[in-house]
Structures are given as C-alpha cells and as structure tokens.
C-alpha positions as CSV (number, residue, x, y, z in Angstrom):
1,M,-41.4,-6.0,20.3
2,L,-40.2,-9.0,22.1
3,L,-37.6,-11.2,20.3
4,A,-37.6,-14.9,20.7
5,A,-34.6,-16.2,22.5
6,A,-32.4,-18.6,20.8
7,P,-32.6,-22.1,22.2
8,A,-29.8,-22.9,24.7
9,Q,-27.3,-25.5,23.7
10,A,-27.7,-28.6,25.6
11,A,-25.1,-29.2,28.3
12,G,-23.4,-32.5,29.2
13,Y,-20.4,-33.6,31.2
14,R,-17.2,-35.4,30.2
15,Y,-16.5,-38.1,32.8
16,W,-15.9,-41.7,33.8
17,S,-19.2,-43.5,34.6
18,F,-19.3,-46.6,36.8
19,W,-21.3,-49.7,36.0
20,E,-22.0,-53.1,37.5
21,G,-22.9,-56.4,35.9
22,E,-26.5,-57.4,36.8
23,G,-26.2,-60.8,38.3
24,K,-25.4,-63.5,35.8
25,S,-27.0,-61.6,33.0
26,D,-25.3,-59.8,30.1
27,H,-26.6,-56.4,31.0
28,W,-25.0,-53.4,32.7
29,A,-26.6,-51.3,35.5
30,Y,-25.5,-47.8,36.5
31,A,-23.8,-48.1,39.8
32,T,-25.7,-46.8,42.8
33,Q,-22.7,-45.9,44.8
34,G,-19.1,-44.8,44.0
35,P,-16.2,-47.3,43.6
36,A,-14.6,-46.3,46.8
37,T,-17.6,-47.7,48.8
38,A,-18.8,-50.4,46.6
39,L,-17.7,-53.8,47.8
40,P,-18.0,-56.3,44.9
41,A,-18.1,-60.1,45.7
42,D,-16.2,-62.9,44.0
43,G,-17.5,-63.3,40.5
44,D,-18.8,-59.7,40.1
45,V,-18.1,-57.6,37.0
46,L,-17.4,-53.9,37.2
47,G,-17.4,-51.5,34.1
48,F,-16.0,-48.0,33.6
49,R,-16.7,-45.9,30.5
50,F,-15.4,-42.5,29.5
51,A,-18.0,-40.5,27.5
52,I,-19.9,-37.2,27.3
53,S,-23.4,-37.5,28.6
54,K,-26.0,-35.3,30.4
55,D,-26.9,-37.7,33.2
56,S,-26.9,-41.5,34.1
57,A,-30.0,-42.1,32.0
58,D,-28.0,-40.9,28.9
59,A,-24.7,-42.3,29.9
60,A,-22.9,-44.6,27.4
61,Q,-22.2,-48.1,28.7
62,P,-19.1,-50.2,28.3
63,S,-18.9,-51.6,24.9
64,A,-18.3,-55.2,26.1
65,A,-20.8,-57.3,27.8
66,P,-20.2,-58.1,31.6
67,D,-19.0,-61.7,31.0
68,F,-17.2,-62.9,34.1
69,T,-16.7,-66.3,32.7
70,H,-14.8,-65.1,29.7
71,I,-12.9,-62.3,31.3
72,C,-11.7,-64.5,34.3
73,E,-11.2,-67.7,32.3
74,G,-8.5,-69.7,33.9
75,V,-8.2,-67.6,37.0
76,A,-8.8,-69.9,40.1
77,K,-10.0,-68.4,43.3
78,K,-7.4,-68.3,46.1
79,D,-8.1,-68.4,49.8
80,G,-8.6,-64.9,51.3
81,T,-9.2,-63.3,47.9
82,K,-12.0,-62.6,45.4
83,R,-11.9,-62.4,41.6
84,I,-13.4,-59.2,40.1
85,A,-13.8,-58.9,36.3
86,I,-13.0,-55.3,35.2
87,V,-13.9,-53.7,31.9
88,V,-12.4,-50.2,31.1
89,D,-13.7,-48.6,27.9
90,F,-11.8,-45.5,27.0
91,G,-14.7,-44.2,24.7
92,T,-14.5,-42.7,21.3
93,P,-12.4,-39.9,19.8
94,Q,-15.5,-37.7,19.8
95,D,-15.6,-38.0,23.6
96,A,-11.8,-37.2,24.1
97,P,-10.9,-33.9,25.6
98,P,-9.2,-31.4,23.1
99,G,-5.7,-32.4,22.3
100,E,-6.2,-36.0,23.5
101,A,-7.2,-39.3,22.1
102,P,-8.4,-42.6,23.7
103,P,-5.6,-45.1,24.4
104,T,-5.0,-48.0,22.0
105,P,-6.7,-50.5,22.3
106,A,-9.8,-48.5,23.3
107,R,-11.0,-51.1,25.7
108,T,-9.2,-53.3,28.2
109,T,-10.2,-56.0,30.6
110,G,-8.7,-57.7,33.6
111,C,-9.4,-60.1,36.4
112,P,-7.5,-59.1,39.5
113,Q,-7.5,-61.2,42.7
114,V,-7.9,-58.8,45.6
115,R,-8.5,-59.0,49.3
116,E,-12.0,-60.2,50.3
117,D,-12.7,-56.8,51.7
118,A,-11.3,-54.7,48.8
119,T,-13.4,-52.1,47.2
120,A,-14.3,-51.6,43.5
121,A,-11.7,-48.8,43.4
122,E,-8.9,-51.1,44.6
123,A,-9.8,-53.7,42.1
124,L,-9.8,-51.2,39.3
125,A,-6.3,-49.9,40.5
126,A,-5.1,-53.4,40.3
127,V,-5.5,-53.5,36.5
128,A,-5.5,-49.9,35.2
129,K,-3.0,-47.7,37.0
130,P,-2.3,-44.8,37.3
131,L,-5.7,-43.5,38.6
132,R,-6.4,-39.8,39.1
133,Y,-8.9,-38.2,41.5
134,D,-9.9,-34.7,42.3
135,G,-10.2,-33.1,45.7
136,N,-13.7,-34.5,46.1
137,A,-12.6,-38.0,45.4
138,L,-14.1,-37.8,42.0
139,L,-12.6,-40.4,39.6
140,C,-11.0,-38.3,36.9
141,G,-8.6,-40.6,35.1
142,I,-8.0,-44.3,34.5
143,A,-4.6,-45.6,33.2
144,G,-3.6,-42.0,32.8
145,Y,-6.6,-41.0,30.5
146,P,-7.5,-38.4,30.2
147,A,-4.4,-36.4,31.5
148,K,-6.3,-33.5,32.8
149,G,-9.9,-32.3,33.5
150,C,-12.6,-33.9,35.6
151,G,-16.3,-34.0,34.9
152,E,-16.2,-30.7,33.1
153,Q,-19.3,-29.3,31.4
154,V,-19.3,-29.4,27.7
155,E,-21.8,-28.8,24.9
156,L,-23.6,-32.0,23.8
157,P,-23.4,-33.0,20.1
158,D,-26.3,-31.9,17.9
159,A,-28.9,-34.7,18.4
160,S,-29.8,-34.4,14.7
161,A,-26.3,-35.2,13.5
162,P,-25.4,-38.8,12.9
163,S,-23.4,-40.4,15.7
164,A,-20.4,-42.8,15.3
165,E,-21.9,-44.8,18.3
166,P,-25.7,-44.1,18.2
167,S,-26.7,-46.4,21.0
168,A,-23.4,-47.2,22.9
169,K,-24.7,-50.6,23.8
170,P,-22.5,-53.4,24.9
171,T,-22.0,-56.1,22.4
172,A,-24.4,-58.6,24.0
173,G,-27.2,-56.1,24.9
174,A,-27.8,-53.4,27.4
175,A,-30.2,-52.4,30.0
176,A,-31.2,-48.7,30.5
177,P,-29.6,-47.2,33.5
178,E,-32.1,-47.0,36.4
179,H,-30.5,-44.2,38.4
180,S,-29.9,-40.6,37.8
181,G,-26.5,-39.2,38.8
182,G,-23.2,-37.9,37.6
183,P,-19.6,-38.8,37.7
184,S,-18.5,-41.8,39.7
185,F,-16.8,-41.2,42.9
186,G,-13.6,-43.0,44.0
187,L,-10.8,-43.5,46.4
188,V,-8.2,-40.8,46.8
189,T,-4.8,-41.4,45.4
190,G,-2.7,-43.7,47.7
191,G,-5.7,-45.8,48.7
192,A,-6.9,-43.9,51.8
193,A,-10.6,-44.1,52.4
194,V,-12.6,-40.9,52.0
195,L,-16.0,-39.8,53.1
196,L,-17.8,-39.4,49.8
197,L,-20.3,-36.7,49.1
198,G,-23.7,-37.7,47.8
199,I,-23.7,-38.4,44.1
200,A,-26.8,-36.5,43.4
201,G,-25.8,-33.5,45.5
202,V,-22.6,-32.9,43.8
203,W,-24.0,-33.5,40.4
204,Q,-26.8,-31.0,41.0
205,A,-24.2,-28.5,42.3
206,R,-22.2,-28.9,39.1
207,R,-25.2,-28.3,37.1
208,R,-26.3,-25.2,39.0
209,R,-22.7,-23.7,38.6
210,G,-23.1,-24.4,34.9
C-alpha cells in the first residue's frame, strides 16, 4: 500500500533585499541589478530590507515610503556630487537570525552626498557602515546586522498563522515587485569593484542546493 507523503515545508531565504523608488511616486520596485552596479542619479531613493522571503515577488518592502523630499530635506546639491536618499529597514524580530535582534531603531534613513559616478553600494556605505559581503559579493550585513549568515535557507512561517506584519507595505503604499530574484549583490568590502554573477543564476543555484 502506498503511503501519502507529507507536504514539504516551504523554504525561504533570510537576506537583505534591494529596492528603488519608482520615479517621483511613493512606490518601491525590486531592483533589477545589485547595488555594486546600480548607478543612481541625484534625487533617487534606495531601500534595503532584511526579511525572510521565498523570492522577490514575496519579498517584504521597506516600511517607509521612498520620499526623497522628506529624507533629504535641507540637503543642497554640491558641484560634483549627487544626493541619494537611503532607507534601511532592519525588519522584524521574527526575521532575525537565532540569537540576534534587529537594531533599535528598526529603521534608519540618510541622505549622503556622493561622487557623481558613485554606485548604490557606495551610497549605502556612506550611511550604514559596517557592511558585510560574502565571497560572491552578496550583501550579507548592513550596519553590522546580522552579525553572521548570508542568504541562508530557512523554513517559511506557516501561512495560516497570523503575521505581525501581514503585508509588509511601506507606509504610503506599495507596488508589487516585478522581477524574480534573490539576495541583492554588492560591492566587496573595501570598495573594490567586482564582477557580479547573475542574480537569477545564483538564486537558482541556492535553491537547487537546498
């Protein structure tokens, strides 16, 4: 007699996702490239969110709207620089690795003025050091959080259980991410440029190994 197999526990990944503000709107869009290669322009808003999710379509967005005017209020543009609004959301205690907790406050913003040719990773480093990367230039930690681990596979919470953050939408609305993918890629520690592996390829490799 054949026995029915028990349903497998859904798998997800604990990682920092990378977001971009959509023009002048109050919506986030999942970034189509990693922060090491993204070249934001003056007035752009970048978001980073730590959470457990199965892919980009399921990824939690930063909990603050991408409001450049508010974040960069009073910061005047200087010659040879650009202003980039940064939102860093450390996520919820439920997303934290075992033995760790999100920093307090759980969200921080900044408006660094960086070189006109600076990448998103360099703008992030200007407001949220230390950053931590793995050997594949995967962004693993922002402002020292989490202290270890990088895009590890974890069991997803039971979908039938109530969530402390059911929609994970920014305070002024959210757009559904349009691109599949996994953890965001970044710049290696020290600021050296790296040749990034394709996001989809690495993400699929992680899933196959899982």
